[in-house]
C-alpha positions, 0 to 999 in steps of 0.5 A: 547261355540264356536262362528263363526267369520266372516271374512271381507276384509279391516282394520276392518278384522284385529284381534289383540285381543279378539273380545269382543266389539260390534260396527259399522264397517265403512268399511263393514257398519254393526254391528259386533264384534271387538277387542279393536283397531278396536272398538276405531278406528271406533269410531275415524273414526266416529268423523272424518267423522262428522267434515269433512262431516256432510252429510256423517256422517248422512247417516252412523248414519242411516246405524247404526240404520238399522244395529242394528235393523236387528241384535239385535231384538229378535225373538219370539222363543228367548223370555222366555215363560210367560215373560212380555217384554216391547216391542211394537210389537205383533205377531199373535201367542201372546195374544196382550192384554197381551203385555204392551207397556212401554216407557221412564220409570225408574221403572216398576211395574206390577199389576191388577185391585183392587190391591195395590202395593208398589214401593220402591225407595232408594236415595243414598247420595254420598257426605260428607254433609247432603242433605235436600230432599223434595218429590212430587209425581204426578198423573198417566197419560196414554201415550196420557196424559189421567188422570187415577184414580190410587191414589199414596201416599208417606211414606215420603215427606221430609227427611234428607240424612246423609253423604254417607247415604241412605233412602228408600221411599215407593210409595203406589199405589191403582189400581182403574179401575173404573168399575161398581160394585166396592166396598171399603173394610175396609181399603178404598181400591177400589176393581174393576172388573179386568175381564172388562180390555181387554188389558194391561193399562200403567200409568206414574207418576213422582217423584220429589226429590228437593235437590237430583235429577236433573230430576224427576223419571218416575214410570210406572205401567202396569195393566194386565187383569186377563187372562194374566199370569194365571197358568193353571192346567189340570183336568184329569179324568179316563172316558175321 
């Protein structure tokens, strides 16, 4: 695939190798493709500016953020049809109720009301000694801190990781949307009225692993209305 390279005046325009690095050019004040020497040189220049002139460096950081937001944001035509993305922007031609705004999550699972989802987490022991691990799974909360009636359970709460070994733990989540007319089946799972959900609802829960992780894992579950992602079939008739 042929690519068109922009030519600039100044040190950043000197090309000594393949431009495979994407970074901020201090001379042009914009993001662009660079070769290795340009990329390393601009990083070093950024650190030098930070120590010599913190105010100027702060302004350059603002320029970097603005340049990245104007060049790296995909347009709606670049998104694949039917693909669920984690963006928080909704365009006029989209069904905004099917857009899930997901923030700060390590793993994301999509579901619908009344479903039971199983989320698998694998712990790797990269040391040569055993690790005693204790797990604790918290409650599901919305982004604003409101508690959700979704129940999560762990397949294991304590286990031993062998040297250089691994262990997979399953988190089972029952999605209860709390609508009227809910019924409970023989297995104790609540079957809710998914049609009553108007827009995507995202819940967050933390998985603490004492003896393995420094910080908890954030698990996000995004619950979609029934109309989202439905497969459409046209009914053909000879009389129409």
